[in-house]
C-alpha positions in Angstrom: 109.6 91.5 119.8 111.9 90.2 117.0 114.4 92.5 115.3 113.2 91.1 111.9 110.2 89.2 110.6 110.9 87.6 107.3 107.8 86.8 105.3 108.8 84.0 102.8 111.3 81.2 103.4 112.6 81.3 99.7 116.1 82.4 98.6 115.7 86.1 99.2 114.1 85.8 102.7 116.6 83.0 103.8 119.6 85.1 102.7 118.5 88.1 104.7 117.6 85.9 107.7 121.0 84.2 107.6 122.9 87.6 107.5 120.8 89.1 110.1 121.4 86.2 112.5 125.0 86.3 111.9 125.0 89.9 113.1 123.2 89.0 116.3 119.7 89.9 115.3 116.6 88.0 116.4 114.7 86.7 113.4 111.4 85.0 112.8 110.6 83.5 109.4 107.1 82.5 108.3 106.0 80.9 105.0 102.5 79.9 103.9 103.8 76.7 102.2 104.6 73.6 104.2 108.3 73.7 103.3 111.2 76.1 103.2 113.0 77.0 99.9 110.2 78.7 98.0 110.4 77.8 94.3 113.8 76.3 94.5 112.6 73.6 96.9 113.8 70.0 95.9 112.9 66.7 97.4 114.1 63.1 96.8 112.1 60.5 94.9 113.6 57.1 93.8 117.0 58.5 94.8 116.6 61.5 92.5 116.4 65.1 93.5 113.1 66.5 92.1 112.8 70.2 91.3 109.2 70.6 92.6 108.5 74.0 90.9 110.4 73.6 87.6 114.0 73.4 86.4 116.4 75.6 88.4 120.0 75.9 87.1 122.2 78.3 89.0 124.3 80.5 86.8 126.1 83.9 87.2 129.0 85.9 86.2 129.1 87.5 89.7 132.0 85.9 91.5 130.8 87.3 94.8 127.4 85.6 94.5 129.0 82.4 93.2 131.4 82.2 96.1 128.6 83.1 98.5 126.2 80.3 97.5 129.1 77.7 97.3 129.5 78.0 101.0 126.2 76.2 101.4 126.6 73.4 99.0 128.9 71.7 96.5 127.9 72.4 92.9 128.3 70.0 90.0 129.3 70.8 86.4 125.8 70.8 84.9 125.5 73.0 81.8 122.0 73.9 80.6 121.6 72.5 77.1 117.9 72.3 76.5 116.4 70.8 73.2 113.2 71.7 71.4 110.6 69.3 70.0 108.6 70.6 67.2 106.3 68.0 65.8 108.9 65.4 66.4 111.7 67.4 64.9 114.5 68.0 67.5 116.5 71.3 67.6 119.2 72.6 69.9 118.6 75.7 72.1 119.5 78.4 72.4 119.8 79.3 68.7 123.3 78.3 67.4 125.0 76.7 64.4 123.5 73.4 65.5 120.1 74.8 65.2 120.7 76.5 62.0 122.4 73.5 60.3 119.3 71.3 61.3 116.8 73.9 60.1 118.5 74.9 56.8 121.3 72.5 56.1 123.8 75.4 56.3 127.4 74.7 57.5 129.1 78.0 58.1 128.2 81.2 60.1 128.1 83.3 56.9 125.6 80.9 55.3 123.4 81.0 58.5 123.5 84.7 58.6 122.7 85.1 54.9 119.5 82.9 55.5 118.4 85.0 58.4 119.0 88.2 56.6 117.1 87.0 53.6 114.1 86.1 55.8 114.3 89.5 57.7 114.1 91.3 54.3 111.2 89.2 53.1 109.3 90.0 56.3 110.0 93.7 56.0 111.2 94.0 59.6 112.6 97.4 60.6 112.9 98.5 64.3 111.1 95.7 66.2 107.9 96.9 67.9 106.8 93.5 69.5 108.1 90.1 70.3 107.3 88.6 67.0 109.2 91.3 65.1 112.1 91.1 67.5 112.3 87.2 67.1 112.3 87.4 63.3 115.0 90.1 63.4 117.1 87.8 65.6 116.7 84.4 63.8 114.4 84.7 60.7 111.0 83.5 60.1 111.4 79.8 60.0 112.9 79.5 63.5 110.4 82.0 64.8 107.4 79.9 63.4 108.7 76.6 64.7 110.6 77.3 67.9 109.3 80.7 69.2 105.7 81.5 68.2 103.8 78.5 69.9 106.0 78.2 72.9 105.9 81.9 73.8 102.1 82.1 73.2 101.6 79.2 75.7 104.2 80.6 78.2 102.7 84.0 78.4 99.1 83.4 77.4 99.2 86.1 74.6 100.1 86.3 71.0 103.7 87.3 70.2 102.4 90.4 68.5 101.0 91.6 71.9 104.2 90.9 74.0 107.1 93.4 74.4 110.2 92.7 72.4 112.6 92.5 75.4 111.3 89.1 76.5 112.9 87.2 73.6 116.2 89.2 74.0 117.0 86.8 77.0 117.7 84.1 74.5 121.3 84.1 73.1 121.9 83.7 69.4 125.3 82.2 68.5 127.1 81.8 65.3 129.1 78.9 66.8 128.3 75.3 67.5 127.7 75.7 71.3 124.6 74.4 72.9 125.2 76.1 76.3 122.1 78.3 77.1 123.8 80.7 79.4 126.7 83.1 78.8 127.7 83.2 82.4 131.1 82.2 83.7 129.7 80.1 86.5 127.0 77.4 86.2 125.9 74.2 88.1 123.4 72.6 90.3 124.1 71.7 94.0 124.7 68.0 94.6 121.9 66.8 96.7 119.5 69.5 95.6 118.7 73.1 96.6 116.7 72.6 99.8 120.0 72.0 101.8 121.1 75.6 100.9 118.1 77.2 102.5 118.3 74.6 105.4 121.8 75.8 106.2 120.8 79.4 105.9 117.9 79.1 108.4 119.8 76.8 110.8 119.1 78.1 114.4 116.5 80.5 113.2 112.8 80.2 114.2 110.7 79.2 111.2 106.9 78.7 111.1 105.5 77.0 108.2 101.9 76.9 107.0 101.6 80.5 108.2 99.8 82.9 106.0 100.9 86.5 106.9 97.6 87.9 105.8 95.4 85.8 108.3 97.4 87.5 111.2 98.6 90.6 109.5 98.4 93.1 112.4 99.8 90.5 114.8 102.8 89.8 112.6 103.5 93.5 111.9 103.6 94.2 115.5 105.9 91.4 116.5 109.1 92.8 114.9 110.9 96.0 114.5 111.3 95.5 110.7 109.5 93.3 108.3 111.1 91.8 105.1 108.2 91.0 102.8 108.8 88.7 99.8 105.2 88.2 98.7 103.3 90.1 96.1 103.6 93.9 96.7 100.2 94.6 95.3 98.6 92.1 97.7 100.4 93.6 100.6 98.6 96.9 99.8 95.3 95.1 99.2 95.4 95.8 95.4 94.6 99.5 96.1 95.9 100.6 92.7 94.6 97.4 91.0 96.2 93.9 90.4 99.5 93.4 88.8 99.5 90.6 86.3 101.4 87.3 86.8 101.6 84.0 85.0 101.1 80.8 86.9 102.2 77.2 86.4 100.8 73.8 86.9 103.1 70.7 87.4 102.3 67.1 86.6 105.0 64.9 88.0 105.2 61.1 87.7 107.7 58.3 88.4 108.4 56.0 85.3 109.7 52.5 85.4 112.4 53.2 82.9 116.0 54.3 83.2 116.1 57.2 80.7 112.8 58.8 79.3 114.1 61.6 77.1 117.8 61.7 77.2 118.0 65.4 78.4 117.0 67.3 81.5 114.8 69.8 79.6 112.9 69.3 76.4 110.7 72.2 75.1 107.6 71.4 73.2 107.1 74.5 70.9 104.0 73.7 68.9 100.9 75.5 70.2 98.7 72.4 70.2 100.8 70.6 72.9 99.5 72.0 76.2 102.6 71.9 78.2 105.8 73.9 77.4 108.3 71.4 78.5 109.2 68.0 80.1 111.8 68.0 82.8 113.6 64.7 83.5 115.1 65.4 86.9 117.8 62.7 87.0 119.8 64.3 84.2 120.6 67.3 86.4 122.9 65.1 88.3 124.1 62.7 85.5 122.2 59.7 86.8 122.3 57.8 83.6 126.0 57.8 83.5 128.7 55.5 85.0 128.2 54.3 88.5 125.5 56.9 89.2 122.7 55.1 87.4 119.4 54.6 89.0 116.7 52.3 87.4 113.7 54.6 87.5 113.2 58.2 86.4 111.0 61.1 87.4 109.5 63.5 84.8 107.5 66.7 85.2 105.3 68.3 82.6 105.0 72.1 82.9 101.7 73.7 82.0 101.5 77.6 81.9 98.3 78.9 83.4 96.3 82.2 83.7 96.9 83.7 87.1 94.0 84.6 89.3 93.9 85.8 93.0 94.6 82.8 95.1 96.8 81.1 92.6 100.6 80.7 92.9 102.3 83.6 90.9 105.5 82.5 89.2 106.3 85.2 86.5 105.6 88.9 86.7 104.1 90.3 83.4 106.7 93.1 82.9 105.0 94.9 80.0 104.6 98.7 79.9 101.1 98.6 81.6 102.1 96.5 84.6 105.5 98.2 85.0 103.7 101.5 85.3 101.2 100.0 87.8 104.2 98.7 89.8 105.7 102.1 90.0 102.7 103.3 91.9 103.2 100.5 94.4 106.9 101.2 94.6 106.2 104.9 95.4 104.0 103.8 98.2 106.6 101.3 99.5 109.2 104.1 99.7 107.2 105.8 102.4 107.3 102.7 104.5 109.7 102.9 107.5 109.2 99.3 108.7 108.7 97.1 105.7 111.3 96.1 103.1 110.1 94.4 99.9 112.2 91.8 98.1 112.3 88.9 95.7 110.6 88.3 92.4 107.1 89.2 93.8 108.1 92.0 96.2 110.1 93.8 93.5 108.0 92.6 90.6 111.0 91.5 88.5 111.8 88.4 86.5 114.8 87.5 88.8 117.0 84.5 88.3 118.5 82.9 91.5 121.7 84.9 91.3 119.7 88.1 91.0 117.7 87.2 94.0 120.9 86.7 96.1 122.5 89.8 94.9 119.4 91.9 95.6 119.2 90.3 99.1 122.9 91.1 99.8 122.2 94.7 98.7 119.5 95.0 101.4 121.9 93.5 103.9 124.5 96.1 103.1 122.0 98.9 103.3 120.1 97.7 106.3 122.6 95.8 108.4 126.1 97.0 107.7 
């Protein structure tokens, strides 16, 4: 009999497991994948740390979380500055004066704002009712058509008119020449990759990989006093209220015999006709084209959004009104549980970034263990 069974060896589960062990609790961690780390898992190829499940840049304004994660790894100074490729035209992201200058030839913030206001007026946008209207209200029609419309339709599998406006609000708009994607005070990538963080968290804890909780559900539920479940909450309840919607991803990774493929870690492909949303060149996360840190080859990953079906890997919850209402039913059912705690992006059905995951896990620790 363990004190805690942790289902999922990702960041949420590993954080709770680490803190429980620190407090003298017996812990068993299981994961259906053949490795720890969940979606932040990294591995080495050609001397390069490869982000297996897409680009992960740690960023936060929460000093407690930043200090917490820094005890497990040394972080570099990486700043997320993606660029967008629209039919061969290159634009800076997020939307800033470099973007506006390239798009319209403007030089000052007032010129850029005047152009945006002119396009909002021409489109007749009032209070935005969907993502398309919200995007035009933020940056005008030209930028929406070139840099938002096709990319977003690919990412979510829906027309922008059918998506909630809050999704686009994640993207900053700045009237300064600043290409930094995030507004957070702290930002970086662990030198040597993310896997080491979870390895240190799980050091000394029993971990079983390639173990699917649902194939031995009753056995696992009986083996611990408490269960921390980080999988899909609707799957845990056998979809009794219906399936929540997710988006999945497919990754195509290859090693190239060149030193520098695209000159940036992340390049978005925003036209609808290109099937992938972005290409990641992993060596740029650790500045491996600069100074003495150069390596002769490179590793790239093309990222293809995909419709999610039962059995596929879920990456993004579809947090529209319909799905949020359905999640509330599962949440009410979960509140009656005395033994099971739900956590993480899938267990809490939230579009969490890494710092949100750690903060949520530490909140569980404070409630459950302190």
